[in-house]
C-alpha positions as CSV (number, residue, x, y, z in Angstrom):
1,M,172.7,-34.5,276.7
2,R,169.1,-35.7,277.6
3,R,168.9,-35.4,281.6
4,K,167.3,-37.8,283.3
5,P,163.1,-36.9,284.2
6,T,163.1,-36.4,287.5
7,F,160.6,-36.9,290.7
8,W,158.2,-33.9,290.0
9,K,158.4,-34.3,286.2
10,W,157.0,-37.9,286.7
11,V,154.4,-36.4,288.9
12,E,153.0,-33.8,286.0
13,R,152.1,-37.2,283.9
14,A,149.3,-38.6,283.5
15,D,149.7,-42.2,282.9
16,V,152.2,-42.9,286.3
17,A,148.1,-41.8,288.0
18,G,146.8,-45.0,285.4
19,W,150.2,-46.9,286.7
20,L,148.4,-45.9,290.2
21,A,145.1,-47.1,290.2
22,I,146.0,-49.9,288.3
23,L,148.3,-51.5,290.7
24,L,146.2,-50.5,294.0
25,A,143.3,-52.6,291.4
26,V,145.8,-55.7,291.9
27,V,146.7,-55.3,294.9
28,W,143.3,-54.7,296.1
29,I,141.3,-57.6,294.1
30,L,145.0,-60.3,295.7
31,A,144.0,-58.8,299.3
32,V,140.2,-60.2,298.0
33,N,141.4,-63.3,297.7
34,F,143.8,-64.1,299.9
35,G,142.0,-61.9,303.0
36,I,144.9,-60.0,303.7
37,P,144.1,-57.7,305.0
38,P,140.7,-58.6,306.2
39,L,137.8,-57.1,304.2
40,P,133.8,-56.0,304.6
41,V,131.9,-58.6,302.8
42,E,130.7,-56.0,301.0
43,S,134.2,-54.8,299.7
44,E,134.7,-58.2,298.4
45,R,133.0,-57.9,294.7
46,V,135.0,-57.5,292.1
47,F,133.4,-55.0,289.8
48,P,135.0,-51.7,292.2
49,Q,138.2,-53.5,291.4
50,L,137.9,-53.6,288.0
51,S,136.8,-50.6,287.6
52,L,140.1,-48.6,289.0
53,A,142.0,-50.5,286.6
54,I,139.7,-49.0,283.3
55,L,139.9,-46.1,284.8
56,G,144.4,-46.5,285.1
57,W,144.6,-48.1,282.2
58,L,142.3,-45.3,280.4
59,L,144.7,-42.7,282.1
60,I,147.4,-44.9,279.9
61,Y,145.9,-44.1,277.2
62,Q,144.4,-40.5,277.2
63,Y,148.2,-39.7,277.9
64,R,149.7,-41.6,275.9
65,A,146.9,-40.2,272.3
66,L,147.6,-36.7,274.1
67,E,151.1,-36.7,273.4
68,E,151.3,-38.4,270.0
69,I,148.8,-35.1,269.3
70,R,150.8,-33.0,270.9
71,R,153.8,-34.3,268.8
72,Y,152.4,-34.9,265.0
73,T,151.0,-31.2,265.8
74,A,151.8,-27.1,266.5
75,E,153.0,-27.9,270.1
76,T,155.9,-29.1,268.6
77,S,156.2,-27.0,265.6
78,S,158.5,-23.9,265.4
79,E,156.4,-20.7,265.6
80,T,157.0,-16.9,264.3
81,I,157.2,-14.0,266.4
82,I,157.2,-10.6,265.4
83,G,158.0,-8.0,267.7
84,N,160.9,-6.4,270.4
85,D,158.1,-6.6,273.1
86,A,156.4,-10.1,271.9
87,I,159.5,-11.5,271.4
88,Y,160.8,-10.8,275.0
89,H,157.1,-11.7,276.3
90,A,158.2,-15.1,275.2
91,A,161.2,-15.5,276.6
92,T,159.9,-14.3,279.8
93,R,157.1,-17.3,279.4
94,L,160.3,-19.5,278.6
95,V,162.4,-19.0,282.2
96,K,159.0,-18.8,284.4
97,N,157.4,-22.2,282.6
98,S,161.4,-23.8,282.5
99,P,161.4,-26.8,284.8
100,P,162.9,-27.1,288.4
101,R,167.0,-27.4,288.0
102,G,166.9,-26.5,284.2
103,R,169.0,-25.2,281.9
104,L,169.4,-22.3,280.5
105,W,172.1,-20.7,277.8
106,A,171.7,-17.4,276.2
107,T,173.5,-15.1,273.9
108,S,173.4,-11.2,274.7
109,L,175.9,-9.8,271.8
110,W,175.5,-5.7,271.1
111,L,176.6,-4.8,267.7
112,Y,175.6,-1.9,267.5
113,A,176.8,0.9,265.0
114,T,175.3,3.4,267.7
115,L,173.5,2.7,271.2
116,G,169.4,3.4,272.0
117,E,168.2,2.6,275.0
118,E,167.4,-1.0,276.5
119,A,164.7,-2.7,275.5
120,P,161.7,-2.3,277.9
121,M,160.6,-5.7,277.9
122,F,164.4,-7.0,278.2
123,G,164.6,-5.9,282.0
124,R,161.0,-7.7,283.2
125,Y,163.2,-10.7,281.3
126,F,166.3,-10.0,282.9
127,H,164.4,-9.8,286.3
128,A,162.4,-13.8,285.2
129,I,166.0,-14.7,284.9
130,L,167.1,-13.7,288.8
131,D,164.3,-15.1,289.8
132,R,164.9,-18.5,288.7
133,L,168.3,-18.3,289.8
134,R,167.2,-17.0,293.3
135,N,164.1,-19.2,294.3
136,D,166.2,-22.7,292.1
137,P,170.2,-22.1,293.1
138,E,170.1,-25.4,291.0
139,T,169.4,-23.7,288.0
140,Q,172.1,-23.7,284.9
141,Y,172.3,-20.5,283.6
142,L,174.9,-19.7,281.1
143,R,175.5,-15.7,279.0
144,A,177.9,-15.5,276.4
145,I,178.2,-11.7,276.0
146,R,179.9,-9.2,273.3
147,A,180.5,-6.0,273.2
148,T,181.8,-3.5,270.7
149,N,182.4,-0.4,272.3
150,P,182.1,1.0,276.0
151,K,179.0,2.7,275.8
152,G,177.4,-0.9,274.5
153,W,180.0,-2.9,277.1
154,E,177.9,-0.3,279.9
155,R,174.4,-2.3,279.3
156,L,176.3,-5.2,280.1
157,R,178.2,-4.9,282.9
158,K,175.0,-3.9,284.6
159,R,173.4,-7.5,284.3
160,T,176.6,-8.8,284.7
161,E,176.9,-7.5,288.0
162,E,173.9,-8.4,289.2
163,L,174.5,-11.9,288.4
164,L,177.9,-11.9,290.6
165,A,175.6,-10.5,293.3
166,L,173.6,-13.8,293.9
167,P,175.0,-15.8,296.1
168,H,175.1,-19.6,295.5
169,S,173.8,-19.5,291.8
170,N,174.5,-21.4,288.8
171,A,175.4,-18.9,286.4
172,G,178.4,-18.4,283.6
173,V,179.2,-15.9,282.5
174,R,181.9,-15.3,279.5
175,F,182.7,-12.4,277.3
176,Y,183.9,-13.1,273.9
177,H,186.0,-10.9,271.9
178,D,185.7,-12.1,268.3
179,N,182.1,-13.7,267.9
180,P,180.5,-12.5,264.8
181,L,177.9,-13.7,265.1
182,A,174.6,-11.5,264.5
183,M,172.1,-13.3,266.9
184,D,170.7,-14.0,270.1
185,C,169.4,-17.0,270.9
186,L,167.5,-18.1,274.3
187,I,167.7,-22.5,274.6
188,G,166.0,-24.3,277.9
189,E,164.6,-27.6,278.6
190,Q,161.6,-27.5,275.7
191,E,161.8,-24.6,273.7
192,A,164.4,-22.7,272.1
193,L,164.0,-18.4,270.4
194,I,166.5,-17.3,268.5
195,G,166.0,-14.2,267.7
196,F,167.4,-11.8,264.9
197,P,167.8,-7.6,265.5
198,D,165.7,-5.1,263.3
199,R,168.5,-3.2,262.6
200,A,172.4,-2.9,263.0
201,T,171.6,0.5,264.8
202,Y,169.7,-0.3,268.1
203,P,169.4,-3.3,270.6
204,H,166.1,-4.4,269.6
205,L,165.1,-8.0,267.7
206,G,163.0,-7.7,265.1
207,V,161.9,-11.1,264.5
208,A,162.7,-14.6,266.2
209,I,161.3,-18.1,265.9
210,L,160.3,-19.8,268.6
211,I,161.5,-23.9,268.7
212,R,159.3,-26.4,270.5
213,D,160.3,-29.9,269.0
214,P,162.5,-31.6,271.5
215,E,165.2,-32.9,268.5
216,A,165.9,-29.2,267.6
217,V,165.6,-28.0,271.2
218,E,168.9,-30.0,272.0
219,S,170.3,-30.0,269.1
220,L,170.6,-26.2,269.4
221,R,171.6,-27.4,273.0
222,Q,174.3,-29.0,271.0
223,W,175.1,-25.9,269.1
224,Y,175.7,-24.1,272.0
225,L,178.3,-26.4,273.9
226,D,179.9,-26.9,270.4
227,F,180.1,-23.2,268.8
228,I,179.6,-21.4,271.3
229,W,180.3,-22.3,275.1
230,N,183.4,-25.0,274.0
231,G,184.1,-23.1,270.6
232,P,187.3,-22.0,269.9
233,V,186.3,-18.5,269.6
234,A,188.4,-16.4,272.0
235,N,186.1,-15.1,275.5
236,T,186.8,-14.3,278.5
237,P,185.0,-16.2,282.4
238,I,183.5,-12.9,283.9
239,R,184.3,-14.7,288.3
240,T,184.7,-11.7,289.8
241,K,184.5,-7.7,289.0
242,E,188.1,-7.6,288.7
243,D,187.4,-9.2,284.9
244,L,184.6,-6.8,284.4
245,E,187.4,-4.1,284.8
246,E,189.7,-6.2,282.8
247,I,188.0,-6.1,280.0
248,E,186.6,-2.5,280.3
249,K,189.6,-1.3,280.4
250,T,190.4,-3.7,276.8
251,L,187.2,-2.3,275.4
252,M,187.7,1.8,276.0
253,E,192.2,1.2,274.4
254,K,190.1,-0.4,271.6
255,S,188.2,2.4,271.2
256,T,190.9,4.5,271.4
257,G,192.6,3.2,269.1
258,L,195.8,1.8,271.7
259,L,194.8,-1.8,270.5
260,P,194.8,-3.6,267.4
261,A,191.3,-4.6,266.3
262,S,192.7,-8.2,267.3
263,H,193.3,-8.8,270.9
264,P,196.8,-10.8,271.5
265,S,195.5,-11.3,274.9
266,S,192.0,-12.8,273.1
267,A,194.0,-15.0,270.9
268,A,192.7,-18.9,272.4
269,P,190.2,-19.3,274.5
270,R,189.9,-18.6,278.0
């Protein structure tokens, strides 16, 4: 599941500049020795070429040393974030720092007994998602949503309509009928957030774990793919407003007791 490095990803690496410097030094030395192309006499000294080669080697060494330091220090460890606003601030930063044509996989599960106001920072986070999809249509955004009552569904429907209104976006939304998962996640290319609600009656997150370790992020991405997006959990893909209306109708019927808790139409994932 690892994506191949893109051109811009290579440009960001300091060792690329180092290898280019060494290559230029080698070409320079060969050009001086063979006289192709003819060079001024003062440029035939070896010192400038060797200096350039040494500079390139130092850039490569510096990059690899910093990568090792980053690997064994806090940057690749996990970080605990407490507080709803701080969690959504971290989620917004994760979205904005995501590389071009990246993957952003998320859940939004409204399982609360009573409904309060949407978290203030959630709007800023979701607008960051919309901006990324507008400016980078190749970014993949998957969102697994769940609501247990019509009031909770109102929030999710509004946000889903905003996603559907985006032209040519690479976004996918699925409504889950029977998923009991009581946590939210946002998995990017380099970082992942796992958030837990502070109580069962209000749509706020109390604590979250920010994970930077590449292997852990990849494992979480595989978990999302196997157990959420492609898992044996009854769900309905949302592609049109008609899909939204059908889900809303089902929720209304459940809330009035016209349907059992396990809806027959959701017996198998679609």
